[in-house]
N, C-alpha and C positions, 0 to 999 in steps of 0.2 A: 319640696326638693329632696333628693336622695344623696346618700354619700355613703362609701366604704371605707373603713380604716381597718388596716392589718399592722399590729405590732409584732415585730420579730416574726413575720410570715404567719400569724395566726390572727384570726378574726376576735375583735374585743367588743362586742355588744354592749357591754357595761359601760365602756366609756363612751360610745357612740351616743346612749341614751342619757347621758349627763353631759353632752358639750352644750355650751351657751352659745359659742362663736368660734369662728377660726378664720385665718387670714393667710392666703398663699400668694407669693409673689414670684414671677417666673420671668427670667430675663434672657436676651441675646447674649453671646459670648461667655466671658469667663466670671460674670458677676453670679455668685450661687444663689439659686432659688432658695426661698426661705417659708418657713411655716410656723405659725402661731396659732396653738388652740388653748381655748379657756373652758376650763372643766368645773362644773358647780359641784365639788364634792372634796373636801379635804379631811374628812374624818375616817373615810375608808380607803385609804390611798394604797393598799396593798397590791392593787392592780394597775397602778399608774407606773407607766415606764420611766426607767432611769436613764442617766447620760449614757449613750452610746448605744441606744435601743434604735432600731429601724422603724420608720412608719411609712407605709404605703397608702396614698390617698387616691382616691376616685370620685368623681361627681357627676350627677346628672345636670342638663340644662334646666332652668325653669320650664316646666311642662313638659320634660322629655321623660323618655322610658328608658334609656341606656345608659351605661356607665363610660365615662371617659377617663382613662388613666391620667393622673396629674403627675406622678413619680414617686421616687424614694427619697426618704429624708432621715438624717441622723440626729436623734436629740443631743443638744450641746448645753442645754440649761433647763432646770426645772425649779419654779418658783411657787410660793403658797401663801395665801392669806387666811383669814378666817373663814371664809366662804368659798375659795376658789383654788385651783392649781393650774398653773399656767406652764404650758410646754413649750419650748423654743427649739426650732430645728433647722437645719441646713441640708442642702442637697448632698448626696453621698458623693458627689465628684471629688477626687482627691487632686489638687492643684500645687500641692506642695512642691513637686519637682520644677515647677515653672517659674519660681520666685527668685532664682538666683541670677545676678548681674553676668552677662557674658561679652567677651570682646573676641569679634572674628570677623571674617570677610567672606562674601559668596561671590564667586568669579565665573562668568561665562555660563550660566545655568538658566533656568526658568522659574516661573513663581511657583509650580507644582513642586518642584524639587526642594526648595526653600521652605514651604508649608509643610512638606513631609518631614524633612530634618528637624524643625522646630516641633512639630507634634510628636514624633517618635519619642524625642526627649521628655515628654509628658506621659509617655506609654499610651499614646492614642493612635490609633489607625486613621488614616485620612481618606475622606470622599471629597473630591474638589472637581467643579466644572472644569470640563476639556478646554472650552473657550477662553478661560483665564490661566488654567493651568500652564498653557503652551506659551504664555507671554514670555519673551526673551528678556533677561536682567544680565547684563554683563559685570555688573559690580553692584553690591549692596553691602553696607557695613553695618553690624551690630556693635554698637560701641557703648558698652556698659548699660545694657538694657536687658529684662528678662524676656523669655521666650513669649509670656503672655502679652508684654506690651508690643512685642514685634509682631504678633499675628494679629493684633487688634489694628495696628496701625496699618498693615498690608491689606486687610479688609476694608478699611476706610478709604484708603488710596486708590483700591481697584474696585470700589463700590460693590463690596462683597458682604456677606453676613456669616457670623461663625454659630453653628449649631453642634450642640455636643449631644451623644445619645447612645447608650450602651457600648462605650469606648470608643466610638469613632467621632472624630472631629469633621463635620461638614464644613467647607469653605465654599460657600454658595453665591454665585452671581446674583445680584437683587433682579437683573433682566431675566433671569432664568425661573424664578420662583412660581412655582405652578399654585400654591395653596392662596386661596383669596377667601376673605370673609366680606360680605355686604350687609350693611346695616340699615334696616329701613327706619323711618322717623320714629314709628312707636315702639322702638326698642331703646332709643336714646334718652337717658335721663337728664344729662347735661353734656356741655361741650365748651371747650375753650381753645384757644391757640396762643402761641407766642413764638419769638425767633429766638434760636440759640445763639449764645455770643460765639464769635470767632477769635482765635488766639494767633497772634502774629510772631513768628519765630524765625530765626537765621537758618538757612540750611547751607552746608559746606559742600563745594564742589570737588567730588572725588570719581574720577574714571568717567564711565559713560552711561548715561540713562537714556534709555530709548523705549518709550511706552505711551500710554495714552491716559489722560485724564479727563473724564467727560468726553467732550467732542475735540478735544484740542491735542494735537500730537507734539510731543516734546522731543527734541533730538539734538544734544549738545556735547561738543567734544573739546577737549583742550583744557588750558589753564582758564579760571574765572575767579573772580572776587566773590563776597558773600552776596546772597540774594534773599528774599523774602518768600515766604509762603504761608498759608494758613492752615492751621491744624485745630481739631475739635479737642485736642487734649492739653493740658496745662503744661507739659513736659515733652521735651523734643525726644522722640524714641528711636530715631537713627538719622543720619546724615544723607541728605540727598539734594543734588543741585537741581533747579528748575529756573526758567526764566520767570521773574516777578509777574509780569502781565498775564502770564499764562497759568499760574499756578495759584490764584486766588480762588480756592474753593468756594463756592457757594455758601452763605449762611444758611442752616437748615430751618425750616419752620416745623414749629413742634405742635402736635394736637393731643389734647387730653380728652377723653370721652369715659363718661360712667353710662353703663348699659345695664340692662337686667342680665341677670346671671346666664353666662355661657362659657363652659369650660372648654368648648371646642376652639375658642380665640386663643392663640398661641403667639409668643414672641417668633418673629420670622415669617409670619403670614401678611400678604398684602390684604389691606383694608380699602374698600370702595364704599363710598356714601352715595346713596340714590341721587339721581339727578333730578333737577326741578323740583326740589322740596324746600322746606324752611331751612335746610343746612346746605343750600346751594353754594353758599361761599366757601365750603370745605370740598367742594367737588375735586374729583381726581384720585390718583392712588396714593397710598400712604404706606409706610413700612411700621409694622408693629414691632416696638423695641423691648416694651415690658408690660407685663399683664398681672393685675391684682385681683384675685377672687376673694371676696368678702362674704361671710354667712354670719348673719345676726338676724334669725327669724326667717330671712329671706337671703337669697343669694344675689348679689350684685358683682359686676365686673368693671374695674376700671383699667383703662389701657392708655399707654403713652405711644404715639406714632410719629414718625418724621416724613417729611413730603419726599416722594420718590422724584 
């Protein structure tokens, strides 16, 4: 396997030759990507990057011939032992502007305008699929929550994912995703599945909510008491009124796979397992949420996906 590392925009072959292993984790949404590198040298550390340095990584797949750019990371910690130096880095994305709690209401607008407002306050431009951007939202309350929390919850409710690249926030409907990875049996090293727990919370009725969750249309006006709905989050991110029996979102099935190294596998891709194989119990489409590339003599890729 080949890989390329640039430190502060310059090639560093003296580091590449001494790397024992590294681990790169990529995520959907606002969970920052991470990079850890172990270097087998602590005596000649004059070329080791310091905190604040940028690292650009690119990898080839096992047996591949071309490099796939993974991303830019910023070193946030450097540790050393008697024989190794360890670099810890995070994605260069700055999310500091999205951590303030806000209190406000959105009236008589659509999903696209709300997403653009929230993203612009993070200094991000927006690309949102038109079929969900035009969804009419008469009323939405942001009640003491951050813009990051609001965007994550809107993505969950409208079956979308968030992808951030080059200062653009992509708010993409899962049904419109074009990228698809098919894994044949001979590339899968291990596979397991489990169900994610749902969390039950009270939603507060305020105004009119007229939209769709899955195949169920919800239309309600007037006064109402408390109702329940399910959320994958442990905190209630904003208030919404829905009928109890219509709003119980399905518990998601989660798939964990270890495969031979493939840097082309990315969060936000659809995953399909080959039919009529030893893994036929996992047939169907899955949405890749997290990808981890591990290099230790050989490259392997671990991914976490949820059932679509």
